[in-house]
PAVO-483574 format. One record per residue (C-alpha): residue number from 1; residue in three letters; z, y, x. Coordinates in Angstrom, 1 decimal, always signed. Layout:
# PAVO-483574
REC    i   aa      up   north    east
REC  NUM  ALA       Z       Y       X
...
# end
This chain:
# PAVO-483574
REC    i   aa      up   north    east
REC    1  MET   -12.1   +16.7   -15.7
REC    2  PRO   -11.2   +13.9   -13.1
REC    3  GLN   -10.1   +10.8   -14.3
REC    4  LYS    -6.8    +9.3   -13.0
REC    5  SER    -7.3    +6.0   -11.1
REC    6  LYS    -5.4    +3.1   -12.4
REC    7  ARG    -2.6    +1.4   -10.4
REC    8  GLU    -3.3    -2.2    -9.9
REC    9  PRO    -1.1    -4.5   -11.7
REC   10  LYS    +2.1    -5.6    -9.8
REC   11  ARG    +2.1    -9.2    -8.4
REC   12  LYS    +4.7   -11.4    -9.5
REC   13  PRO    +5.8   -14.9    -8.3
REC   14  LYS    +4.6   -17.7   -10.4
REC   15  TYR    +7.5   -20.1    -9.2
REC   16  GLY   +11.2   -19.3    -8.7
REC   17  MET   +13.5   -19.7    -6.1
REC   18  ILE   +15.1   -23.4    -7.1
REC   19  SER   +11.8   -24.5    -8.1
REC   20  CYS   +10.4   -23.4    -4.6
REC   21  VAL   +13.7   -25.1    -3.0
REC   22  ALA   +13.2   -28.4    -5.0
REC   23  TYR    +9.7   -28.6    -4.0
REC   24  LEU   +10.2   -28.4    -0.3
REC   25  TYR   +13.1   -30.4    -0.1
REC   26  ASN   +11.1   -33.2    -2.3
REC   27  MET    +8.5   -33.0    +0.2
REC   28  LEU   +11.1   -33.4    +3.2
REC   29  TRP   +12.8   -36.4    +1.3
REC   30  LYS    +9.3   -38.1    +1.2
REC   31  TYR    +8.3   -37.7    +4.8
REC   32  GLU   +11.4   -36.8    +6.7
REC   33  LYS   +14.8   -37.8    +5.2
REC   34  SER   +16.9   -36.6    +8.2
REC   35  LEU   +15.9   -32.9    +7.8
REC   36  VAL   +17.4   -33.3    +4.0
REC   37  PHE   +20.7   -35.0    +5.7
REC   38  THR   +20.6   -32.0    +8.2
REC   39  GLY   +20.6   -29.4    +5.4
REC   40  ILE   +23.3   -30.8    +3.4
REC   41  LEU   +25.4   -31.5    +6.4
REC   42  ILE   +25.0   -27.7    +7.2
REC   43  VAL   +27.5   -26.7    +4.5
REC   44  PRO   +30.6   -28.6    +5.3
REC   45  VAL   +30.2   -28.6    +9.0
REC   46  SER   +29.9   -24.9    +9.2
REC   47  LEU   +32.6   -24.2    +6.8
REC   48  VAL   +35.1   -26.2    +8.8
REC   49  THR   +33.8   -24.5   +12.2
REC   50  SER   +34.8   -21.1   +10.9
REC   51  VAL   +38.1   -22.2    +9.2
REC   52  LEU   +39.1   -23.4   +12.6
REC   53  ALA   +38.1   -20.2   +14.5
REC   54  LEU   +40.0   -18.5   +11.8
REC   55  VAL   +43.4   -20.4   +11.9
REC   56  ILE   +43.3   -21.5   +15.6
REC   57  PRO   +44.7   -18.2   +17.2
REC   58  SER   +47.4   -17.6   +14.1
REC   59  VAL   +48.8   -21.1   +14.7
REC   60  ILE   +48.9   -21.0   +18.4
REC   61  LEU   +50.9   -17.8   +18.1
REC   62  ARG   +53.2   -19.2   +15.6
REC   63  TYR   +53.9   -21.8   +17.7
REC   64  LEU   +54.6   -19.6   +20.8
REC   65  GLU   +57.2   -17.6   +18.5
REC   66  THR   +59.0   -20.5   +16.9
REC   67  GLU   +58.8   -23.6   +19.1
REC   68  HIS   +61.0   -23.9   +22.3
REC   69  ARG   +59.7   -27.1   +24.0
REC   70  PHE   +56.3   -26.5   +26.0
REC   71  SER   +55.2   -30.2   +25.3
REC   72  THR   +55.1   -29.8   +21.6
REC   73  ILE   +53.1   -26.6   +22.1
REC   74  ALA   +50.5   -28.1   +24.7
REC   75  LEU   +49.8   -30.9   +22.1
REC   76  VAL   +49.2   -28.5   +19.4
REC   77  ILE   +46.9   -26.2   +21.6
REC   78  VAL   +45.0   -29.1   +22.9
REC   79  GLY   +44.6   -30.8   +19.4
REC   80  LEU   +43.5   -27.7   +18.0
REC   81  VAL   +41.1   -26.8   +21.0
REC   82  ALA   +39.4   -30.4   +21.0
REC   83  ALA   +38.9   -30.1   +17.0
REC   84  ASP   +37.3   -26.9   +17.6
REC   85  ALA   +35.1   -27.9   +20.4
REC   86  LEU   +33.9   -31.1   +18.3
REC   87  PHE   +32.8   -29.4   +15.1
REC   88  ALA   +31.4   -26.7   +17.2
REC   89  LEU   +29.2   -29.2   +19.0
REC   90  MET   +28.4   -30.7   +15.7
REC   91  ASP   +27.5   -27.1   +14.3
REC   92  ASP   +25.3   -26.3   +17.3
REC   93  TYR   +23.2   -29.8   +16.8
REC   94  LEU   +22.8   -29.2   +13.5
REC   95  LYS   +21.6   -25.8   +13.9
REC   96  ALA   +19.0   -27.0   +16.6
REC   97  LYS   +17.8   -29.3   +14.6
REC   98  ALA   +17.3   -27.0   +11.7
REC   99  GLU   +15.6   -24.7   +14.1
REC  100  MET   +13.2   -27.5   +15.3
REC  101  ALA   +12.5   -28.3   +11.4
REC  102  GLU   +10.4   -25.3   +11.4
REC  103  PHE    +7.5   -26.8   +13.5
REC  104  TYR    +7.7   -29.8   +11.2
REC  105  VAL    +7.5   -27.9    +8.0
REC  106  VAL    +4.8   -25.6    +9.1
REC  107  THR    +2.5   -28.5   +10.4
REC  108  ARG    +3.3   -30.3    +7.0
REC  109  LEU    +2.3   -27.6    +4.9
REC  110  GLN    -0.7   -26.5    +7.0
REC  111  HIS    -1.6   -29.9    +6.4
REC  112  ARG    -1.6   -30.0    +2.6
REC  113  GLN    -3.2   -26.6    +2.6
REC  114  GLN    -6.3   -28.0    +4.5
REC  115  LYS    -6.6   -31.1    +2.5
REC  116  SER    -6.5   -29.4    -0.6
REC  117  MET    -9.3   -26.7    +0.7
REC  118  LEU   -11.6   -29.7    +1.9
REC  119  GLU   -11.2   -31.5    -1.5
REC  120  ARG   -11.7   -28.4    -4.0
REC  121  ASP   -15.2   -27.2    -5.3
REC  122  PHE   -17.5   -25.2    -2.7
REC  123  TYR   -18.2   -22.7    -5.2
REC  124  LEU   -14.5   -21.7    -5.2
REC  125  ASP   -14.8   -20.2    -1.7
REC  126  TYR   -17.0   -17.3    -3.0
REC  127  ASP   -14.7   -16.0    -5.7
REC  128  LEU   -12.7   -13.1    -4.6
REC  129  GLU    -9.8   -13.5    -6.6
REC  130  ILE    -9.5   -17.2    -5.1
REC  131  LYS   -10.0   -15.6    -1.6
REC  132  ALA    -7.1   -13.4    -2.0
REC  133  LYS    -5.0   -16.3    -3.1
REC  134  ASP    -6.1   -18.4    -0.1
REC  135  GLU    -5.2   -15.4    +2.0
REC  136  ARG    -1.8   -15.2    +0.8
REC  137  GLY    -1.5   -18.9    +0.9
REC  138  MET    -2.4   -18.9    +4.8
REC  139  ARG    -0.2   -16.1    +5.7
REC  140  SER    +2.6   -17.7    +4.3
REC  141  ILE    +2.4   -20.5    +6.5
REC  142  GLU    +0.6   -19.0    +9.4
REC  143  SER    +3.0   -20.0   +12.2
REC  144  ASN    +6.5   -21.1   +12.5
REC  145  HIS    +7.8   -17.7   +12.3
REC  146  ALA    +6.9   -17.1    +8.4
REC  147  LYS    +9.8   -16.8    +6.2
REC  148  GLY    +8.3   -19.8    +3.9
REC  149  VAL    +8.4   -22.1    +6.8
REC  150  HIS   +12.3   -21.3    +7.4
REC  151  PHE   +13.0   -21.1    +3.8
REC  152  PRO   +14.6   -24.8    +3.3
REC  153  MET   +16.9   -24.7    +6.3
REC  154  ASP   +17.7   -20.7    +5.5
REC  155  PHE   +18.5   -21.7    +1.8
REC  156  ALA   +21.2   -24.6    +3.2
REC  157  GLU   +22.8   -21.8    +5.7
REC  158  MET   +22.8   -19.5    +2.8
REC  159  ALA   +24.9   -21.8    +0.7
REC  160  ALA   +27.1   -22.6    +3.8
REC  161  VAL   +27.8   -18.6    +3.7
REC  162  VAL   +28.4   -18.4    +0.2
REC  163  VAL   +31.2   -21.0    +0.5
REC  164  LYS   +32.6   -19.6    +3.5
REC  165  PHE   +32.8   -16.5    +1.6
REC  166  PHE   +34.9   -17.9    -1.2
REC  167  PHE   +37.2   -19.7    +1.3
REC  168  PHE   +38.0   -16.3    +3.2
REC  169  GLY   +38.0   -14.2    +0.0
REC  170  ALA   +40.7   -16.5    -1.1
REC  171  VAL   +42.9   -16.1    +2.2
REC  172  ILE   +42.4   -12.1    +2.0
REC  173  SER   +43.1   -12.2    -1.7
REC  174  VAL   +46.8   -13.8    -0.6
REC  175  LEU   +47.3   -10.1    +1.4
REC  176  ASP   +45.7    -7.6    -1.3
REC  177  PHE   +42.8    -8.6    -3.7
REC  178  LYS   +41.9    -4.7    -3.3
REC  179  ILE   +40.3    -5.5    -0.1
REC  180  ILE   +37.9    -8.1    -1.4
REC  181  LEU   +36.7    -5.3    -4.1
REC  182  LEU   +36.4    -2.8    -1.3
REC  183  LEU   +34.2    -5.2    +0.6
REC  184  ALA   +32.2    -6.3    -2.1
REC  185  LEU   +31.6    -2.9    -3.4
REC  186  GLY   +30.2    -1.9    +0.1
REC  187  CYS   +27.9    -4.8    +0.0
REC  188  ALA   +26.8    -3.6    -3.6
REC  189  VAL   +25.8    -0.4    -2.3
REC  190  ASN   +23.5    -2.1    +0.2
REC  191  ILE   +21.9    -4.4    -2.5
REC  192  PRO   +19.5    -1.8    -3.7
REC  193  PHE   +18.0    -0.9    -0.6
REC  194  TYR   +17.3    -4.6    +0.5
REC  195  VAL   +15.5    -5.0    -3.0
REC  196  TRP   +13.4    -1.9    -2.6
REC  197  GLU   +12.3    -3.1    +0.9
REC  198  GLN   +11.2    -6.7    -0.4
REC  199  LYS    +9.8    -5.4    -3.1
REC  200  LYS    +7.6    -2.8    -1.4
REC  201  ASN    +6.6    -5.2    +1.2
REC  202  TYR    +5.7    -7.8    -1.2
REC  203  GLU    +3.4    -5.4    -3.6
REC  204  THR    +1.6    -4.2    +0.0
REC  205  ALA    +1.1    -7.8    +1.5
REC  206  ASP    -2.4    -7.9    -0.2
REC  207  GLY    -3.6    -4.8    +1.9
REC  208  ARG    -2.2    -6.1    +5.0
REC  209  ASN    -3.7    -9.5    +4.8
REC  210  SER    -7.2    -7.8    +4.1
REC  211  ILE    -6.8    -5.7    +7.5
REC  212  ARG    -5.7    -8.6    +9.3
REC  213  LYS    -8.6   -10.9    +8.0
REC  214  LYS   -11.0    -8.0    +9.0
REC  215  ILE    -9.3    -8.0   +12.5
REC  216  ASP    -9.3   -11.8   +13.1
REC  217  TYR   -12.9   -11.8   +12.1
REC  218  LEU   -13.9    -9.2   +14.7
REC  219  ALA   -11.8   -11.0   +17.6
REC  220  TYR   -12.3   -14.7   +16.7
REC  221  ARG   -15.9   -15.1   +15.1
REC  222  VAL   -18.2   -12.1   +16.2
REC  223  ALA   -16.6   -11.3   +19.7
REC  224  ARG   -16.3   -15.2   +20.6
REC  225  ASP   -19.5   -16.3   +19.3
REC  226  PHE   -22.7   -15.8   +22.0
REC  227  ARG   -25.2   -16.0   +19.0
REC  228  TYR   -24.0   -12.5   +18.1
REC  229  GLY   -24.8   -10.9   +21.4
REC  230  LYS   -28.6   -10.8   +21.0
REC  231  ASP   -28.0    -8.7   +17.9
REC  232  ILE   -25.1    -6.4   +19.3
REC  233  ARG   -27.7    -5.6   +22.3
REC  234  LEU   -30.7    -5.2   +20.3
REC  235  TYR   -29.3    -2.8   +17.9
REC  236  HIS   -26.9    -1.5   +20.0
REC  237  LEU   -23.5    -2.1   +18.2
REC  238  ARG   -21.2    -2.2   +20.7
REC  239  THR   -20.2    +1.4   +20.2
REC  240  TYR   -20.1    +0.7   +16.3
REC  241  LEU   -18.0    -2.6   +16.9
REC  242  SER   -15.6    -0.8   +19.1
REC  243  LEU   -14.9    +2.3   +16.8
REC  244  LEU   -14.5    -0.4   +13.8
REC  245  ALA   -12.0    -2.6   +15.9
REC  246  GLY   -10.1    +0.9   +16.7
REC  247  GLN   -10.1    +1.7   +13.4
REC  248  LEU    -9.1    -1.3   +11.7
REC  249  PHE    -6.1    -1.7   +14.5
REC  250  GLY    -5.1    +1.8   +13.3
REC  251  GLU    -4.7    +1.1    +9.9
REC  252  TYR    -2.9    -2.1   +10.6
REC  253  LYS    -0.6    -0.1   +12.9
REC  254  LYS    -0.2    +2.4   +10.0
REC  255  GLU    +1.0    -0.5    +7.9
REC  256  ARG    +3.1    -2.0   +10.3
REC  257  GLN    +4.9    +1.4   +10.8
REC  258  LYS    +5.5    +1.6    +6.9
REC  259  LEU    +7.0    -2.0    +7.1
REC  260  GLU    +9.3    -0.9   +10.1
REC  261  LYS   +10.2    +3.0    +8.4
REC  262  ARG   +11.5    +0.7    +5.2
REC  263  SER   +13.5    -1.5    +7.5
REC  264  PHE   +15.1    +1.2    +9.3
REC  265  VAL   +16.0    +2.9    +6.2
REC  266  THR   +17.6    -0.4    +5.3
REC  267  ALA   +19.5    -0.9    +8.4
REC  268  LEU   +20.6    +2.6    +8.5
REC  269  ALA   +22.2    +2.4    +5.2
REC  270  GLY   +23.7    -0.9    +6.0
REC  271  PHE   +25.3    +0.7    +8.9
REC  272  LEU   +26.9    +3.8    +7.4
REC  273  VAL   +28.7    +1.3    +4.4
REC  274  ILE   +29.7    -1.2    +6.9
REC  275  LEU   +31.5    +2.0    +9.1
REC  276  VAL   +33.3    +3.2    +6.2
REC  277  ARG   +33.8    +0.0    +4.2
REC  278  ASP   +35.4    -2.1    +7.5
REC  279  GLY   +37.3    +1.1    +8.7
REC  280  ALA   +38.9    +1.4    +5.3
REC  281  ALA   +39.7    -2.2    +5.3
REC  282  TYR   +41.2    -2.5    +9.1
REC  283  GLY   +43.4    +0.9    +8.3
REC  284  PHE   +44.7    -0.7    +5.2
REC  285  LEU   +45.8    -3.8    +7.5
REC  286  ILE   +47.1    -1.8   +10.5
REC  287  THR   +49.3    +0.3    +7.6
REC  288  LYS   +50.7    -2.8    +6.4
REC  289  ALA   +51.6    -4.3   +10.3
REC  290  LEU   +53.3    -0.6   +11.2
REC  291  SER   +55.1    -0.9    +8.2
REC  292  GLY   +56.9    -4.3    +8.9
REC  293  GLU   +55.3    -6.0    +5.9
REC  294  MET   +53.8    -9.0    +8.4
REC  295  ASP   +54.4   -10.4   +11.8
REC  296  ALA   +52.0   -11.1   +14.6
REC  297  ALA   +50.8   -14.3   +13.5
REC  298  GLN   +49.9   -12.9   +10.1
REC  299  PHE   +48.2    -9.9   +11.3
REC  300  VAL   +45.9   -11.7   +13.6
REC  301  LEU   +45.1   -14.1   +10.8
REC  302  TYR   +44.2   -11.3    +8.3
REC  303  PHE   +42.3    -9.7   +10.7
REC  304  SER   +40.1   -12.4   +11.7
REC  305  ALA   +39.9   -13.0    +8.1
REC  306  ILE   +38.8    -9.6    +6.9
REC  307  THR   +36.3    -9.5   +10.2
REC  308  GLU   +34.7   -12.5    +8.9
REC  309  LEU   +34.6   -12.4    +5.4
REC  310  ALA   +32.8    -8.8    +6.1
REC  311  GLY   +30.4   -10.6    +8.3
REC  312  PHE   +29.7   -12.8    +5.7
REC  313  MET   +29.1   -10.4    +3.2
REC  314  SER   +26.6    -9.0    +5.2
REC  315  ASP   +25.1   -12.4    +6.0
REC  316  VAL   +25.0   -12.9    +2.4
REC  317  ILE   +22.7   -10.0    +1.8
REC  318  TRP   +20.5   -10.6    +4.6
REC  319  LYS   +20.0   -14.3    +4.2
REC  320  TRP   +19.3   -13.7    +0.4
REC  321  THR   +16.5   -11.3    +1.6
REC  322  GLY   +14.9   -13.5    +4.0
REC  323  ILE   +14.9   -16.5    +1.5
REC  324  SER   +13.9   -14.5    -1.2
REC  325  GLU   +10.9   -13.8    +0.8
REC  326  GLY   +10.6   -17.2    +1.7
REC  327  ALA   +10.5   -18.2    -2.0
REC  328  LEU    +7.7   -15.5    -2.5
REC  329  GLN    +5.6   -17.0    +0.0
REC  330  ILE    +6.2   -20.4    -1.1
REC  331  SER    +5.3   -19.5    -4.6
REC  332  ASP    +1.7   -18.2    -3.2
REC  333  TYR    +1.4   -21.1    -1.0
REC  334  ARG    +1.8   -23.5    -4.2
REC  335  GLU    -0.4   -21.4    -6.5
REC  336  ASP    -3.1   -21.7    -3.8
REC  337  LEU    -2.8   -25.2    -3.6
REC  338  GLU    -3.0   -25.6    -7.5
REC  339  LEU    -6.6   -24.3    -7.6
REC  340  SER    -9.0   -26.8    -9.1
REC  341  GLY   -12.6   -26.9    -9.7
REC  342  ARG   -15.0   -28.5   -12.2
REC  343  LEU   -16.9   -30.7   -10.2
REC  344  ASN   -16.1   -34.8   -10.1
REC  345  HIS   -14.2   -35.6    -7.4
REC  346  GLY   -13.8   -39.4    -8.3
REC  347  GLU   -16.0   -42.2    -7.9
REC  348  GLY   -18.5   -41.3   -10.3
REC  349  ILE   -21.0   -43.6   -11.5
REC  350  PRO   -23.2   -46.1    -9.7
REC  351  VAL   -26.5   -44.9    -8.5
REC  352  PRO   -29.5   -47.1   -10.1
REC  353  SER   -30.9   -49.8    -7.7
REC  354  GLY   -34.3   -49.8    -9.1
REC  355  ALA   -37.0   -47.3    -9.7
REC  356  PHE   -35.8   -44.4   -11.9
REC  357  SER   -37.4   -40.9   -13.0
REC  358  ILE   -35.5   -37.6   -13.8
REC  359  GLU   -36.8   -36.2   -17.1
REC  360  PHE   -36.3   -32.1   -17.8
REC  361  LYS   -36.2   -31.0   -21.4
REC  362  ASP   -35.9   -27.5   -22.8
REC  363  VAL   -35.8   -25.8   -19.2
REC  364  SER   -37.2   -22.4   -18.0
REC  365  TYR   -37.0   -20.2   -14.8
REC  366  ARG   -37.5   -16.6   -14.2
REC  367  TYR   -36.5   -14.4   -11.5
REC  368  PRO   -33.3   -12.5   -11.6
REC  369  LYS   -33.6    -9.5   -13.9
REC  370  GLY   -37.3   -10.4   -14.5
REC  371  GLU   -38.7   -10.7   -18.0
REC  372  LYS   -41.6   -13.1   -17.4
REC  373  ILE   -41.0   -17.0   -17.5
REC  374  TYR   -43.0   -18.4   -14.6
REC  375  TRP   -42.3   -22.1   -15.6
REC  376  LYS   -41.3   -23.6   -18.6
REC  377  LYS   -40.8   -27.7   -19.6
# end
């Protein structure tokens, strides 16, 4: 009777999200404090920018309805537009600085990883489990596009979205708290899809990394090293290597297609939920306006607030997925850096200056799997 194959144990991250946030911001505080202040300022500046974008149309409309002097209306419009332009400029500057921060972060993390690999025991490089950890660590920071590299600034933007969510939620609660419940329920329906996608992608990362490593070896080692050319011609390996490369690319394509299918399912579920959720919220608001329970300025204010809040709720899920993946990658990266050997990497003992000898006691040698001892001392 054939035995069932045992499933591999599921991988769990060693470090949590807050621990990874503290690790990266501690590194930035040590080497580049301006990026720490950038992450902090993103929250208030982003909040004020969103608040101005919300209230400006409603305030202008209110003044047009109630104020008869054009000079007052003009001063209000100019002041609001100037304030909006100023904070929008600050917001764009912080976003540009945060975007450029990814290049500094990836360089700093890669430097730490390379230093750790050079200083640790050489025999660790031949351990299969260590190789898997190295592969995870390298994939986590392989370029400035990796989620782990974006993690510190993405976390700051996530904090800004959460603060804006509470502010706009408070505005809408004045109209009807049921709208917030409706929007939150729609987001809650989407959460299981995002969790499922992230979990499956994390559990299958080792398989994708293994295929990528083989492809990189063929492309950057075998294909570019002229020393392999003689053996390839001598043993007629060109056809074999071509077929092998095609097979590896095919396997990697299948893995990427699985990622895309999971992403498509999650996106489709999100679109359908948003369609129903936002449609119901706008329908409720239009009903209130048609019944005469609010004027034009209030309608514009609440319409903008619902639109922004719905967007913030979607951003919360989207950014949470991104920073969760980034935290997982940073956890893998930190775990790889913690590998330490048993050899002495300190100063050691001084070498004898005069003549010395080495004496062996109770030492013997025999070949592997052999019974006869060939040398004994």
